[in-house]
Steps between C-alpha positions, in 0.01 A plus 500: 500500500803303601799571731840647378690206353846645583430513880437221748143473652374454846156418664362387833702588796794742403764543767620863493763453778569223748211638710256667265277332229198580287253273323420545126179337363651487149838496330711812474836569318764619740815715479695748703511869374670796653532303826127395518364159464233520225222251434285545200248364258327689221331802633600433849831586681628469858801697608659381833760655720643364823619766753725399784430668840859626530412759762329247720176700507169351638228384266288796621757761424563370153130470431447853611767619245358286218146635562638855504689456177198319321308702241233730623291360205486143643169331563373161622766517769538206745734468795516193716739304722545144389729229626795702617474751223284797400338522158407840346325511169347759283378565148592783256383608163799598317594566135730354259554652165183704550301186561334399831726268689331348805731375770503338849780546744602302800749526778561194727710621792678242711752524783813460279396618162201601287345421163377759281265394204364713213256329281392656173216355279326607197156348575307600806371151524856418615461703820382181688806314382733770620319515830532113537866525431551775759290310755707177427821645630647281780780548752647173613642569843674160515725605202643784705511284818273740681 
């Protein structure tokens, strides 16, 4: 299966903002839809939103809210502090058009903003790829001058 010919493609390190990036092991088409950055290839889609810390809340308080708002049906949850940001991830078994739709969610919470990723895939063999993408997120403190 090939990428969508009407959209540009990206692979390798993808800069999401001046301070956040992820790494893709294969090419994905890219677009912006409904305010979200979308990366996709056949049967695999990543929705990305960037949230500013407009109320100047701590990483811990934002993490607490995100965990409280996350689905109670989540599983394979991880939560760890990395280089000046906190990464919270979990899996869900959702449905789309009555069919199983496995997904992997991640929230990377930094001092000035956070990145929310929702990864949907049709083949359960892609769960490792989704996990690798979530684990690849990087916060480059030099970009913020911090």
